C-alpha positions in Angstrom: -51.9 19.1 56.8 -48.8 16.8 56.1 -45.5 17.4 57.8 -42.9 19.2 55.6 -40.6 16.1 55.5 -43.4 14.2 53.6 -44.2 16.9 51.0 -41.4 16.2 48.6 -41.9 16.5 44.8 -42.3 13.1 43.2 -39.1 13.6 41.1 -36.8 13.6 44.2 -35.7 10.0 45.2 -36.6 9.0 48.7 -34.4 6.4 50.4 -36.1 3.0 49.8 -37.9 1.3 52.8 -40.4 -1.2 51.6 -42.9 -0.6 54.4 -42.8 3.2 54.6 -42.3 3.6 50.8 -45.7 2.5 49.8 -47.4 4.7 52.2 -45.3 7.8 51.4 -45.9 7.5 47.6 -49.6 7.3 48.2 -49.6 10.3 50.5 -47.6 12.4 47.9 -49.8 11.4 45.0 -53.1 11.9 46.8 -52.1 14.9 48.7 -54.7 17.7 47.9 -52.2 20.4 48.8 -49.8 19.2 46.1 -52.7 18.9 43.5 -53.8 22.4 44.2 -50.3 23.8 44.1 -49.4 22.0 40.8 -52.6 23.4 39.2 -52.0 27.1 40.2 -48.3 27.3 39.1 -47.7 27.7 35.4 -45.4 25.2 33.6 -43.3 27.9 32.0 -43.2 31.4 33.6 -42.7 33.9 30.8 -41.9 37.4 32.2 -39.2 39.9 31.5 -36.3 37.5 32.5 -36.8 35.8 29.2 -34.9 38.7 27.4 -32.1 38.3 29.9 -32.0 34.5 29.4 -31.9 35.1 25.6 -29.1 37.6 25.9 -27.2 35.2 28.1 -27.8 32.4 25.6 -26.6 34.5 22.6 -23.5 35.6 24.7 -22.8 32.0 25.6 -23.2 31.0 22.0 -20.7 33.6 20.7 -18.2 32.7 23.5 -18.5 29.0 22.8 -18.3 29.7 19.1 -14.9 31.2 19.5 -13.6 29.0 22.3 -15.1 25.6 21.4 -16.9 25.3 18.1 -14.3 27.0 15.7 -11.2 25.3 17.2 -13.1 22.0 17.0 -14.1 22.4 13.5 -10.7 23.5 12.4 -9.2 20.5 14.1 -11.8 18.3 12.4 -11.1 19.9 9.0 -7.3 19.5 9.4 -7.8 15.8 10.3 -10.0 15.4 7.3 -7.4 16.9 5.0 -4.7 14.8 6.6 -6.7 11.7 6.1 -7.6 12.7 2.6 -4.0 13.5 1.8 -3.0 10.2 3.3 -5.6 8.4 1.1 -4.3 10.3 -1.9 -0.7 9.4 -1.0 -1.8 5.7 -0.7 -3.4 5.8 -4.1 -0.4 7.4 -5.6 1.9 4.9 -4.0 -0.3 2.0 -5.3 -0.1 3.4 -8.8 3.7 3.8 -8.4 3.9 0.2 -7.3 1.7 -1.0 -10.1 3.9 1.0 -12.6 7.0 -0.4 -11.0 5.7 -4.0 -11.3 4.7 -3.5 -14.8 8.2 -1.9 -15.7 9.9 -4.9 -13.9 7.7 -7.4 -15.9 8.5 -5.7 -19.2 12.2 -5.6 -18.2 12.0 -9.3 -17.4 10.3 -10.0 -20.7 12.9 -8.1 -22.6 15.6 -9.8 -20.8 14.3 -13.2 -21.6 13.8 -12.2 -25.3 17.5 -10.9 -25.4 18.7 -14.1 -23.8 16.8 -16.1 -26.4 18.2 -13.9 -29.1 21.7 -14.3 -27.7 21.4 -18.1 -27.6 20.2 -18.0 -31.1 23.1 -15.9 -32.2 25.6 -18.1 -30.3 24.1 -21.2 -31.7 24.3 -19.7 -35.3 27.9 -18.6 -34.7 28.8 -22.1 -33.3 27.2 -23.9 -36.3 29.0 -21.5 -38.8 32.3 -22.1 -36.9 31.7 -25.8 -37.1 30.9 -25.6 -40.7 33.9 -23.5 -41.4 36.0 -25.9 -39.3 34.9 -29.0 -41.3 35.5 -27.1 -44.6 38.9 -26.2 -43.5 39.7 -29.7 -42.3 38.6 -31.1 -45.6 40.7 -28.7 -47.6 43.7 -29.3 -45.3 43.1 -33.1 -45.8 42.9 -32.6 -49.6 46.1 -30.5 -49.4 47.9 -33.1 -47.2 46.9 -35.8 -49.8 48.2 -33.6 -52.7 51.4 -33.0 -50.8 51.8 -36.7 -50.0 51.2 -37.7 -53.6 53.6 -35.1 -55.0 56.2 -36.0 -52.2 55.6 -39.6 -53.1 56.5 -39.2 -56.7 59.6 -37.0 -55.7 60.7 -39.4 -52.8 63.3 -41.1 -54.9 64.6 -37.9 -56.2 64.9 -36.4 -52.7 66.5 -39.5 -51.4 69.2 -39.4 -54.0 69.8 -35.6 -53.3 70.0 -36.2 -49.6 72.3 -39.3 -49.8 74.6 -37.4 -52.1 74.8 -34.5 -49.8 75.3 -36.6 -46.8 77.7 -39.1 -48.3 79.2 -36.6 -50.6 79.3 -38.8 -53.8 77.0 -39.2 -56.6 75.0 -42.3 -57.1 
């Protein structure tokens, strides 16, 4: 029979020593006592403790449900709502920005049209004023010419009247 120190199950790690390691592994694998023990023990021992294990599992499931799962799911749901709300807010802000940009473009276009219309109106008013000014200048020039011709014919008469009044005698 092998000493107890050499009868370790294969799953336990044994400190590594290259010389003794190879012999120990061969001893464990070829040991007839281990082979007989592994054949006689069942892999899963089903007895009355399975009901106790099931009750403990259900109890642990209920406790963990209240302590761990529900709070975690609530936090996850709140986070999803917050992210969804943030995404909705982002979409709304983008729509507002697009609307604002469109309104600013419309306002700019209308302002440009108003400025063009204003320039057109001012240009028309200036042309009308220039036309009226030239008509008035022509009418004033005609009146001046008429006054000169009228005064030219009356110059002698006026000169006599003035000389009589200044000199006080009649000519």
